[in-house]
VEXKOLPA-748826 format. One line per 4 residues: their letters; for each residue x, y, z of C-alpha. Coordinates in steps of 0.2 Angstrom, whole numbers, m for minus. Each point is the difference from the previous one (the first is absolute). Layout:
A	X,Y,Z ~ ... .
END
This chain:
MLLS	m29,486,24 ~ 12,10,10 ~ 0,19,2 ~ 16,8,7 .
RPAS	2,17,7 ~ 15,7,m10 ~ m10,16,m4 ~ m9,2,17 .
ILIS	m17,m6,m7 ~ m15,2,11 ~ m9,m16,4 ~ m17,7,m3 .
TYVL	4,4,m18 ~ m1,m19,m5 ~ m18,m2,m4 ~ m6,m18,2 .
SSKR	m18,2,m5 ~ m12,13,m5 ~ m6,3,17 ~ 15,m3,12 .
TLST	19,3,1 ~ 14,m9,8 ~ 2,11,15 ~ m12,11,10 .
SSEI	14,12,4 ~ 8,11,m13 ~ 14,5,12 ~ 8,m17,2 .
LAER	14,m6,m12 ~ 4,m18,m1 ~ 17,m8,m4 ~ m8,m14,m10 .
VYIN	m17,m4,m6 ~ m5,m18,m5 ~ m17,2,m9 ~ m5,m18,0 .
ADQD	7,m10,15 ~ m5,m16,m8 ~ 10,2,m16 ~ 15,9,9 .
KELI	3,m13,14 ~ 17,m6,m6 ~ 5,18,m3 ~ m6,6,17 .
VNEN	10,m13,9 ~ 16,2,m10 ~ 1,19,m1 ~ m2,2,19 .
KGRT	12,m13,5 ~ 9,5,17 ~ m8,17,0 ~ m9,9,14 .
GIYR	m15,11,m2 ~ m18,5,1 ~ m13,m9,m12 ~ m18,2,m3 .
WVHR	m13,m11,m7 ~ m14,8,m10 ~ m17,m8,m5 ~ m3,9,m16 .
ESGK	m19,m2,m1 ~ m4,7,18 ~ 16,10,3 ~ 3,m8,17 .
TYIG	18,m2,5 ~ 12,m8,12 ~ 17,6,5 ~ 14,m10,7 .
SSNK	19,0,3 ~ 14,m13,0 ~ 18,0,1 ~ 0,m14,m13 .
LNLR	m13,4,m13 ~ 3,m14,m11 ~ m4,m13,14 ~ m15,10,5 .
FKQY	m7,m1,m18 ~ 4,m18,m1 ~ m11,m3,15 ~ m14,10,m8 .
FNYN	1,m10,m16 ~ 0,m17,10 ~ m18,m6,1 ~ 3,m11,15 .
HISY	7,15,9 ~ m15,12,m3 ~ m13,m13,2 ~ 6,m6,17 .
PKRN	m16,0,11 ~ 8,9,15 ~ 8,14,m12 ~ m16,11,2 .
MPIC	6,15,m10 ~ m12,10,m11 ~ 13,2,m14 ~ 3,m19,m1 .
KALL	m19,m3,m1 ~ m1,13,m13 ~ 14,m8,m11 ~ m9,m16,2 .
KYGY	m17,7,m5 ~ 4,11,m14 ~ 17,m8,m7 ~ 17,8,m3 .
AEFS	m6,7,m17 ~ m12,12,8 ~ 14,8,11 ~ 15,11,m4 .
LEIL	15,1,11 ~ 10,16,3 ~ 17,2,8 ~ m3,16,8 .
EYCS	18,3,6 ~ 16,m9,3 ~ 8,4,16 ~ 12,m6,14 .
TDVL	m6,m11,14 ~ 3,13,13 ~ m13,12,m7 ~ m12,m14,m7 .
LKKE	m13,1,14 ~ 0,19,0 ~ m3,0,m19 ~ m13,m13,1 .
QYYF	m10,11,13 ~ 2,15,m11 ~ m9,m9,m14 ~ m13,m7,12 .
DKCK	m5,17,5 ~ 1,7,m18 ~ m10,m14,m9 ~ m11,m8,14 .
PEYN	0,m17,m8 ~ m16,m9,2 ~ 7,m18,1 ~ 11,4,14 .
ILKI	m6,m6,17 ~ 14,8,10 ~ 2,19,m2 ~ 17,1,10 .
AGSP	15,m6,m9 ~ 9,m14,9 ~ m13,m1,13 ~ m14,m12,4 .
LGYK	m11,15,6 ~ m18,m3,m7 ~ 1,m18,m3 ~ m13,m11,8 .
HSEA	3,m18,5 ~ m14,m13,m2 ~ m7,m8,15 ~ 8,m16,m4 .
AKKL	17,9,m2 ~ m2,8,17 ~ m3,m17,8 ~ 15,m7,m8 .
IGLA	11,15,5 ~ m7,m2,18 ~ 5,m19,0 ~ 17,4,m6 .
SKNR	3,14,13 ~ m4,m12,14 ~ 14,m12,m5 ~ 12,15,m3 .
IVSE	16,0,10 ~ 5,18,6 ~ 17,4,5 ~ 4,9,16 .
SSRD	7,15,m9 ~ m17,2,m9 ~ m9,m2,17 ~ 10,14,8 .
IRRK	m4,12,m15 ~ m18,m4,2 ~ 0,3,19 ~ 9,16,m2 .
SLIG	m12,6,m13 ~ m15,m3,13 ~ 8,10,14 ~ m11,14,5 .
ITFD	m15,m6,m11 ~ m17,m1,9 ~ m15,m9,m6 ~ m18,2,4 .
DKRL	m10,m13,10 ~ m8,m7,m16 ~ 17,m3,m8 ~ 7,m8,16 .
DKMR	m15,m12,1 ~ 2,m5,m18 ~ 19,m3,3 ~ m4,m11,15 .
LSNT	m13,m11,m9 ~ 12,m2,m15 ~ 14,m6,12 ~ 0,m19,m3 .
FRKS	10,m3,16 ~ m12,9,12 ~ m9,m11,13 ~ m17,5,5 .
VLLT	m3,m1,19 ~ m15,m2,11 ~ m1,8,18 ~ m13,m7,11 .
NTET	m4,8,16 ~ m1,m13,14 ~ m13,9,10 ~ m12,5,m13 .
GKTQ	4,m13,m14 ~ 0,14,m13 ~ 12,m3,m14 ~ 9,12,m11 .
EFSS	9,m3,m16 ~ 16,9,m5 ~ 8,m1,m18 ~ 17,m3,7 .
MTDA	10,m2,16 ~ 6,18,m1 ~ m18,6,1 ~ m4,m11,15 .
GIYL	16,6,9 ~ m5,18,m2 ~ m17,m4,7 ~ 8,m9,15 .
DISR	14,13,1 ~ 14,m13,m2 ~ 12,m5,m14 ~ m4,m12,m15 .
VSVR	14,m11,7 ~ m10,m1,17 ~ m16,m4,m9 ~ 9,m14,m9 .
KYLL	7,m7,16 ~ m17,0,9 ~ m8,m8,m15 ~ 13,m14,m2 .
NNMP	0,m4,19 ~ m19,1,1 ~ 1,12,14 ~ m13,13,4 .
YKGY	5,18,2 ~ m9,13,10 ~ m17,m9,m1 ~ 2,m5,m18 .
TISK	3,m16,m8 ~ 10,1,m17 ~ m4,m12,m14 ~ 3,m1,m19 .
APSN	m15,5,m11 ~ m6,m13,m13 ~ 8,2,m17 ~ m11,6,m14 .
DIGV	14,2,m13 ~ m4,m6,m17 ~ 12,m11,m8 ~ 9,m5,16 .
TELS	m4,m17,6 ~ 6,m5,18 ~ 3,m18,2 ~ m2,m8,17 .
STSS	15,m10,7 ~ m12,m15,2 ~ m5,0,m18 ~ 6,m16,m8 .
FIQQ	0,6,m18 ~ 1,15,m11 ~ m12,2,m15 ~ 9,5,m16 .
QPVR	m5,5,m17 ~ 6,m11,m15 ~ 5,9,m15 ~ 2,m5,m19 .
LTNK	11,10,m11 ~ m1,m1,m19 ~ 13,6,m12 ~ m9,10,m13 .
LTGI	13,m4,m13 ~ 3,m19,2 ~ m17,m4,9 ~ 9,m10,13 .
SKEF	m8,0,17 ~ 8,m2,17 ~ m10,m3,16 ~ 6,6,17 .
SSMV	m7,m5,17 ~ 0,18,7 ~ 2,18,m6 ~ 17,1,9 .
NAAK	7,m13,m12 ~ m8,8,m15 ~ 7,17,5 ~ 18,m7,2 .
YLDI	m1,m8,m17 ~ m5,17,m8 ~ 13,9,11 ~ m13,12,7 .
SRAR	m7,3,18 ~ m15,m10,6 ~ m9,16,3 ~ 1,5,m18 .
LGYF	m6,m17,m6 ~ m14,1,12 ~ m5,17,m6 ~ 0,m6,m18 .
LNNM	m11,m16,4 ~ m13,11,9 ~ 0,15,m13 ~ 10,0,m16 .
SKTD	m4,m18,m5 ~ m19,5,m2 ~ 5,10,m15 ~ 1,m10,m17 .
NVEL	17,m2,m8 ~ 10,6,15 ~ 16,m10,4 ~ 13,0,13 .
KGYT	18,m2,m6 ~ m6,m9,m15 ~ m12,m12,10 ~ m18,m1,2 .
VFKI	m4,m3,18 ~ m15,m10,7 ~ m6,m5,17 ~ m3,m19,2 .
TDTQ	m17,0,8 ~ m5,m18,m2 ~ 12,m6,14 ~ 7,8,15 .
VKVN	17,m5,6 ~ 2,m2,19 ~ 18,0,5 ~ 2,m7,17 .
RKYL	15,11,7 ~ 0,m7,17 ~ m1,m19,m3 ~ 7,m2,m17 .
KVEV	8,m17,m2 ~ 8,m9,m14 ~ m1,m19,m2 ~ 15,m7,m10 .
TDIY	m2,m18,m6 ~ 15,m9,m8 ~ m7,m9,m15 ~ 14,m14,1 .
TNEV	m1,m4,18 ~ m18,6,4 ~ 7,9,15 ~ m11,14,6 .
KTYP	6,15,9 ~ m9,16,6 ~ 8,16,3 ~ m8,15,9 .
SLTL	5,13,m13 ~ 6,2,m18 ~ 17,6,7 ~ 3,m15,10 .
AAEA	m5,m12,m14 ~ 11,10,m12 ~ 15,m2,12 ~ m3,m19,2 .
LGVP	m1,m2,m19 ~ 15,11,m3 ~ m8,13,m11 ~ m5,18,1 .
RASL	m17,4,8 ~ m5,10,m16 ~ 2,m17,m10 ~ m14,m8,11 .
SGYF	m10,16,m1 ~ 0,0,m19 ~ m4,m18,0 ~ m16,3,9 .
CKKR	m5,17,m8 ~ 1,m8,m17 ~ m11,m15,6 ~ 12,m13,m7 .
TNPY	m4,m18,3 ~ 15,m9,m7 ~ 13,m7,13 ~ 11,14,7 .
KNKY	18,m4,m6 ~ m7,m16,m7 ~ 1,m7,17 ~ m13,8,12 .
NLKL	m19,3,0 ~ m4,16,9 ~ m16,4,9 ~ m6,15,10 .
V	m9,m7,16 .
END
């Protein structure tokens, strides 16, 4: 049922039950009122095609409301009437949860006002202040103020920011904004510790043997009354300075693995991806290869494996991700060799790397890499037996 406002009818005059009315405010007039949102779905979308304005959802039983705005109301309403859209797990909006819980038939939809886009947010803020809608998390129109990210979302945002490329113009703006700002010692210590490029330094007194640790070369330079560059020079050249030997402190950073130059292999985590629609699984010898296949960063995939995959029915780009724990792949980076056997002449040749083997066979390196990653056993090009040695 549609109620228009040709005669400036007050919303609150439409009594929906013996106890409650459609609106809690007798001063607000609506351009249109759709009493039953479930029955009027098609009408709601068609009548608001291409229009801009402020709308309000009203749960008739509790009287709770939600206010929103859009420059294309018909598209916004199509989203509300799309079950897949409002039931998406990451769309954690109270109004979506309420629509799923009670159903559209328990809600009325009001078009509070049609307006132009240049005053849209101003009008929305007016109705926020006037009606104080219970289903709205954000109380400032067009602003994320008041919204709280989950811990999982915060970690994903942090990972994404680490790989973000910032232009020089943005850096200049940020530098200028910091000019003249002073921070207390606690804030400075926190900034130092969060700096991933810092190098902790040990200063050892050659006479007393007493050792002091500094969180950065800059701090060590301040203690010795020299510049950070000078500290680095003495450190690299292994030279003492004024009775102190300078050395690197052992790293305790979590998630950072330092590999010795003498290490003969790198341990990698095999990964299995299963398409949730087709059920087809793919196995990858490392998270790097799996991340490339999904077109995401290795850091994001690593975070998902360690955290998100513990939650049931959680997927990443349409795939469920599993660690392959029954075997551990050891890829010999330093001494990786490829043995090529011609099945017709039985001639065997060994190449010190995939690149040289690919050049000898006249094929791209990626072709050989794919052959081994997919664990194929049939002759390569129907002529060669390939083997990693």
